[in-house]
C-alpha positions as CSV (number, residue, x, y, z in Angstrom):
1,M,114.7,-111.3,30.6
2,E,112.7,-109.2,28.0
3,N,110.4,-112.2,27.2
4,E,109.8,-112.7,31.0
5,Q,108.9,-109.0,31.4
6,K,106.4,-109.3,28.3
7,T,104.8,-112.3,29.9
8,H,104.5,-110.6,33.2
9,L,102.8,-107.6,31.5
10,I,100.3,-109.8,29.6
11,K,99.4,-111.9,32.7
12,R,98.9,-108.7,34.6
13,S,96.7,-107.2,31.9
14,V,94.6,-110.4,31.7
15,L,94.3,-110.4,35.5
16,R,93.1,-106.8,35.5
17,E,90.3,-107.6,33.0
18,E,89.3,-110.7,35.2
19,I,89.0,-108.4,38.2
20,K,87.0,-105.9,36.4
21,T,84.6,-108.7,35.4
22,Y,84.5,-110.1,38.9
23,L,83.6,-106.7,40.4
24,I,81.0,-105.8,37.8
25,D,79.4,-109.2,38.4
26,A,79.4,-108.6,42.1
27,I,77.8,-105.2,41.7
28,V,75.0,-106.3,39.3
29,R,74.2,-109.1,41.7
30,G,74.0,-106.8,44.6
31,A,77.0,-108.2,46.5
32,Y,78.4,-104.6,46.4
33,T,75.7,-101.9,46.7
34,T,75.5,-98.3,45.5
35,G,77.6,-96.1,47.8
36,E,79.6,-98.9,49.3
37,R,83.3,-98.5,49.7
38,L,85.5,-101.1,48.0
39,V,88.8,-101.7,49.8
40,E,91.6,-102.4,47.5
41,T,93.6,-104.4,50.1
42,Q,90.6,-106.6,51.1
43,I,89.6,-107.4,47.5
44,A,93.3,-108.3,46.7
45,R,93.4,-110.6,49.9
46,D,90.1,-112.2,49.0
47,L,91.2,-113.0,45.5
48,G,94.7,-114.1,46.6
49,I,96.5,-111.6,44.4
50,S,98.7,-108.5,44.7
51,Q,97.1,-105.0,45.0
52,A,98.6,-103.7,41.7
53,P,96.0,-105.3,39.2
54,V,93.2,-104.5,41.6
55,R,94.3,-100.8,41.7
56,E,94.4,-100.9,37.8
57,A,90.9,-102.4,37.7
58,F,89.6,-99.7,40.0
59,R,91.1,-97.0,37.6
60,D,89.4,-98.5,34.6
61,L,86.0,-98.9,36.4
62,E,86.3,-95.2,37.5
63,Q,86.9,-94.1,34.0
64,I,83.8,-95.7,32.8
65,G,81.7,-94.5,35.7
66,I,81.1,-97.6,37.6
67,L,83.3,-96.5,40.6
68,R,84.0,-93.1,41.9
69,T,87.2,-92.2,43.9
70,V,87.0,-89.8,46.8
71,P,90.5,-88.4,47.6
72,Y,91.9,-89.7,50.9
73,K,88.9,-92.0,51.4
74,G,88.9,-94.6,48.6
75,A,86.7,-96.0,45.9
76,Y,82.9,-96.2,46.0
77,V,80.3,-97.9,43.9
78,N,78.4,-95.6,41.6
79,G,74.8,-96.1,41.0
80,Y,73.6,-96.6,37.5
81,S,70.2,-95.7,36.1
82,I,67.9,-96.8,33.2
83,Q,68.9,-93.6,31.6
84,D,72.7,-94.6,31.7
85,L,71.8,-97.8,30.0
86,K,69.8,-96.0,27.4
87,N,72.6,-93.5,26.8
88,A,75.0,-96.5,26.2
89,Y,72.7,-98.0,23.5
90,D,72.5,-94.5,21.8
91,V,76.3,-94.3,21.7
92,R,76.7,-97.8,20.4
93,A,74.0,-97.3,17.7
94,E,76.1,-94.4,16.3
95,L,79.6,-96.0,16.6
96,E,78.5,-99.4,15.3
97,G,76.5,-97.8,12.6
98,L,79.7,-96.1,11.3
99,A,81.7,-99.3,11.9
100,I,79.4,-101.5,9.8
101,T,79.2,-98.9,7.0
102,L,82.9,-99.1,6.7
103,A,83.1,-102.9,7.3
104,V,80.8,-104.1,4.5
105,P,82.9,-103.2,1.6
106,K,86.0,-104.7,3.2
107,I,84.9,-107.8,5.0
108,T,85.7,-111.2,3.4
109,D,83.5,-114.2,3.0
110,E,85.6,-116.1,5.4
111,Q,85.2,-113.3,8.0
112,I,81.4,-113.4,7.5
113,D,81.6,-117.2,8.1
114,E,83.3,-116.4,11.4
115,L,80.6,-114.0,12.4
116,E,78.0,-116.6,11.6
117,D,79.9,-119.1,13.8
118,I,79.8,-116.7,16.7
119,Y,76.0,-116.3,16.1
120,S,75.6,-120.0,16.1
121,Q,77.2,-120.4,19.4
122,M,75.1,-117.5,20.8
123,K,72.0,-119.6,19.9
124,T,73.2,-122.8,21.8
125,V,74.5,-121.4,25.0
126,T,72.1,-120.8,28.0
127,D,74.5,-119.2,30.4
128,L,73.7,-115.4,30.4
129,K,77.4,-114.4,30.9
130,K,78.6,-116.6,28.1
131,Q,75.9,-115.2,25.8
132,V,76.8,-111.6,26.7
133,N,80.5,-112.4,25.9
134,L,79.6,-113.9,22.6
135,D,77.4,-110.9,21.8
136,V,80.3,-108.5,22.6
137,Q,82.6,-110.8,20.5
138,F,80.3,-110.5,17.6
139,H,80.1,-106.7,17.7
140,E,83.8,-106.3,18.4
141,Y,84.5,-108.3,15.2
142,I,82.5,-105.7,13.2
143,I,84.3,-102.8,14.8
144,K,87.7,-104.4,13.9
145,A,86.5,-105.2,10.4
146,S,86.0,-101.4,9.9
147,H,89.8,-101.0,10.0
148,N,89.5,-97.7,11.8
149,S,91.7,-97.6,14.9
150,I,90.2,-94.3,16.2
151,L,86.7,-95.8,16.0
152,E,87.9,-99.0,17.7
153,R,89.5,-97.0,20.6
154,A,86.3,-95.0,21.0
155,W,84.2,-98.2,21.1
156,K,86.5,-99.8,23.7
157,S,86.5,-96.6,25.8
158,V,82.8,-96.8,26.5
159,S,83.3,-100.4,27.9
160,V,80.6,-102.0,25.7
161,A,80.8,-105.4,27.5
162,H,80.1,-104.0,30.9
163,W,77.2,-101.9,29.9
164,T,75.8,-104.8,27.9
165,Y,76.0,-107.0,30.9
166,Y,74.3,-104.5,33.1
167,G,71.5,-104.2,30.6
168,I,71.0,-107.9,30.0
169,Y,71.4,-108.9,33.6
170,N,68.7,-106.5,34.9
171,F,66.4,-107.0,31.9
172,E,66.7,-110.6,30.8
173,K,63.7,-110.3,28.5
174,L,65.9,-108.3,26.1
175,D,66.1,-110.1,22.8
176,L,69.8,-110.5,22.4
177,V,70.3,-113.2,19.9
178,E,67.9,-113.6,16.9
179,R,68.3,-110.1,15.6
180,H,71.9,-110.8,14.6
181,E,70.8,-113.0,11.8
182,S,69.6,-110.2,9.6
183,I,72.8,-108.3,10.1
184,I,74.8,-111.2,8.8
185,K,72.5,-111.5,5.8
186,A,73.1,-107.9,5.0
187,F,76.8,-108.6,5.1
188,R,76.2,-111.5,2.7
189,N,74.4,-109.3,0.3
190,R,77.1,-106.6,0.6
191,D,74.3,-104.1,1.4
192,A,76.1,-101.5,3.5
193,K,72.9,-99.2,3.7
194,K,70.7,-102.1,4.9
195,A,73.4,-103.3,7.4
196,T,73.7,-99.8,8.9
197,V,69.9,-99.4,9.3
198,L,69.7,-102.9,11.0
199,I,72.6,-102.4,13.5
200,K,71.2,-99.0,14.5
201,K,67.7,-100.5,14.8
202,H,69.2,-103.3,16.9
203,F,70.4,-101.0,19.7
204,L,67.4,-98.5,19.6
205,E,64.9,-101.4,20.0
206,L,67.0,-102.7,22.9
207,K,66.9,-99.2,24.3
208,D,63.1,-99.0,23.9
209,Q,62.7,-102.4,25.7
210,L,64.5,-101.0,28.7
C-alpha cells in the first residue's frame, strides 16, 4: 500500500510538470493570450486527466508570475515583457555565478565529462524545445555540483526552464549553444574565477541580445 501511494505521488508530480510545460508552450505560441481566463475543468477534460494536477500546475504558474488568480473568478494569463526576461537573466547571472564558484573545487573529472556530453547533445539537436531542455539540464548540473541546497531551491523557485523557453522562443537568434564550451574549459582548468566571469557574461550577453 505504501509503495502504491509513493508511485501515485511520483506520477502526479510528473504529470503536474507536464501540464506546466504544456500550458507554457501554449502561451508562448499564442494559443492562450494575455488576459485570457484558463478554465481548470476544461483543460483537465481536454487532456483527459483529473483536475488535481491541473490545479497544482496553476498554483506553480501563479507563483512564478505566469498566471494570476482572481478570487471567485479564476486564473488568467499574465503578460510578460522584455524587462521580465531581462530580470530573469540578471537573477540567473548572480545565482549561477555563485554556484559555479562553489562547484569548481568540488566537481570531478567524470562530472565534467557528463557536462561535456550534455553540451555535445545540444550541438546536434535542432528542435528548439529539446535544445532548451538540454540547456536547462546543463545549468542545473552546475547548480547541483555546488552542493548548496539553499541555492538550489532559490534557482528552482525562479523557474529557470520556463523563463529560458520564453526568451529563446521569442528571440530565436539568441546564441544558446556555443558559449557553453568555454565554461567547460574553465572547469577542466579548475579556474573558478574564470568560470564565474564566463557564466555571468553568458547571461548578461543574452540579456543584451534581448
